[in-house]
N, C-alpha and C positions, 0 to 999 in steps of 0.2 A: 443148192439152187439159189437160195437167197443169201448171198455172201454178206450182205450188210446186216443180217440178223433182224428180221422183222418180227420175230416171235412166232413165226409160222402162221401168222394170221392171213397171209396173202398167198394165193395160188398162182401168182404171175410168174411166168417163165421168160427167160431172156429170149428176145426175138418175137414175143407175142405182143398183142396190143395192150397198152396200159389200161388197167381198169378205170371206169368213169369216175369213181369217187376219189381217185388219186391224181386226177388231171389238173386240179385247181392250182397246184404249186407252179406249174410252168405256164399257166394261161395268162391272158391279159385282160380278163374281164373283171378285175377288182378282187382284192384279196379276201374280202370278208363276205362274198356273196354266196359261199357254200356251194359253188358249182351251178348257180342259177344262170350264169352267163355262158351261152353256147358258142362263143367266139373261138375260132381255131386259127392257128398260125397260118398266114398266107391269105387270110380274108380281110376285107376292109373293116375298120372298127365301126361300131354302131354310132349313130349321131348322138351328141350330148343331150341329156335330159334337162329340160328347163326346171329351174328351182322355183317352187311355188311361192308367190308373194313378192318376189324380188324382180325377176325379169332381167333380161340383158340390157346393155346400154341402148341398144337399138329399140328396145321395147318401151323405154320411158317416153320418148316422143315429146312433142310440145303439148301445150294445153289445148291447142286446136284439134288435137287428135280425137277428142271426144265428139267432135261434130259428126253428125250422121250424114253421110254422103247423099242419102236419099231425101234429106229435108230440103224443101224449096228455098232458094235464096230470097232475101227481101226485095221488095219491088223497087226498081230503079227509077220509076216514073215519079219524080218529085220536082217541085218548083225550085228554080235556082235562087240563090240569095240576092236580095234586092236592097240597095242602100236606102235606109229610111231617113226622111227629113228630120225626124226627132232623135236621131242617133246621138250617142255621147261622143263628143270630140274634145280633146285637150284644149284648154283655153290658155291664152297668154296675155298677161297684163301689159298693154302697150301704152298706158297712160304716161303723162309727163312726169308724175311723181315717181312711178316705177322706174322710169329711165334715169331720173336724177339719183334715186337711191342706188341703183346698180353702178352708176358712174362714180358716185362718192365712195361707195364701199371698195370699188376696184382701186381707186387712187389711195385710199387709206391703207389698204393691204400692201401696197407697194412702197409706201413712204418710209424713208430712212433718213438719217442725218446727212448721208452723202448725197441723196437725191432730193433733199428737202426743198431747195429753192425752185427746182423745176416742177415738182409735183404740187407744192403749195401754190405756185402760180396757176397751175391748171385748175386747182380747186377754187381759187378766187375768181377765175374766169367764168365759172358756172353762173349763168344768169338766174338770180333768185327773183322769181316773178310773183311770189305770194308769201303771205305770212306762214302758211302751212309748209311751204317748201323750206323756209328758213328754219322752222321748228324741226323739220326732218333732219336738216344738215347739222343743227346743234346737237340733236340726240345722237346721231351717228359718231360725231367727233367726240362727244362726251363718253360714250360707251367704249370707244377705242382707247381713249386716254385712261379711263379707269382700269381697263384690262392690261395696260402696259405702263405701270407707274414708273418704270425705269426711264422712259422717254417723256416724262411729264414736262420737262423744259421745252422739248420740241413741239408738243401739242399746245403748250401755252403760247408759244410763238405763232403757231398756226391760228389759234383763236384770235390773237391780236390782228394778224393780217386780214382775217375774215371780217373782223369788226370794222376795219377801215373801209372795206368794200361795201359793207352793209349800210354804212352811213349814207351812201349815195343812192340807196334803193328808195324809190318813191313811196313805198308803203311803210317804211320804218322812219320814225321821227325821234331824234334825240332831244331830250328836254334837259336844259341846264338849270340846276336848282341851287339855291343857297341854303338848303336844309342840311342839318347835321346827320350824316348817314349812320352815326353811332348812337344817336339819341333814341330814347324809347318812344314808341308811338304815343302821340298826344302830349309829349313833354314840351314845356315852353323853351324857346330858343332865343337867345339874345343876338339879334342880327347885327347890332352895332359892334360886336367883338370881331366880326369878320370870320374868316376861316376858309378852308379849301372848298371849292365847288364840288358838288356831286351831280350825278347824271341819272336820268331815267330814260326810258324809251317807250314808245307807244306805236301801235299799228292801227289805231282807231282815232285819229284826229280829224275832225270835220273841218272842211274849208268852205262850207256852203252856208255860212252865217247870213241871216237876212239883214241884221243890223250891225253896223261897223262904226268905228271911230276913225276920223281922219278927214282929209289926207294930212300926212306929216312929212317933213323933209328928211328925217333920219329915224333909225330905230331907237336911238337914245331918246329922242323926243317922245316916241311911243311909250317908252319905259317910264319917263318922268310923268306923263299924263296918267299912266296906269297906277303909279304909286302916289300921285297927288290926291288932294282932297277936293279938288274942284270938280264940280258936276258938269261934265261935258255931255251934251246931248248926242246920242247916236244918230246916224243917218241911215236911210234905207239903201241897201246895196244895189238893188235892182238887178240889172243884167251885167254888172261889172265883172270882168274876169280878173280873179286874184289868185296868186300862187302863194303857198305857205313859205315864209322866209325864215322864221325862227320861233322857237318855243322856249319860254322861261317860266320858272317858278321863283318869285321874289316876294318875301315878307308875307307868305301865305296866299299870294295871288297867282293865278294862272294867266299868263300873258301870251297871247297868240298874235304874232306879227305877220302880216301879209303884205304882198307887194303887187302893184299893178303893172301893166305893160309899159306905162310911161315913166316908171321909176319911182313913183310915190308910194309911201307906206301907209298902211291901215292897220288897225289894231282892234282886238276883242279881249276884254279882261273880265274875270269873275273870280270869286273866292275858290281856293283849291278844294274846299269841301264840296263844291258844286261841279267839279270837273267832269264827273261821270254823267251828270244830268245835262250839263251845257255842252259837252263835247269838246 
């Protein structure tokens, strides 16, 4: 009966139904379930069982999946945003100094030896209207020159051209001096030996002196009187309109030469040590 030799343990005969305990080999319900799966050939397979703790891809969902559909939505009845008068707004510096700084920086960033003549001319054409503006321009040019020592000759030429324009500014006064620039402060100087002239500059020279000396026919006459020993009595200026003509430092004296509308010269003189006090 059992040609395969089952040891006689099975009473199955050919043509009869296969015993239940031996059906697992041909079934499709998983090899190790020990016959727990009752699926039979020709029937639809059972649905897959979900794995606990992992879930399918569709089961992950988004974070919003935790929202309970029964929870009420927040109240939509709220006031719209209103622009406050005290709100923060970005501010922009539109002052004259800010505009000049931006203009000077832009030209300095573009300047090269090939473009020097054109850009240096544009820098010199900037109207310097105050001492603070002049200080700003000096600082910007100095910082640029220090940062690019390879082009020091170009920046030196630029400084020279700017100095020639600054001489014409009404608030900058150049003072010609016979002092020795190499001498120590307070050292005696022999003026009879002569030497090269040195220069100072000032942005705080008063032209509103109440007492003046003059009139004189020339500025040389003003200098002679200032250096002479004769005691010339000053006169009251009154409402006379005078413009500053020349500033000198000679033999320790500060000489301020002014000129009237009719071409005559007037002068104010005082010791150099009193320059800050006398203006």
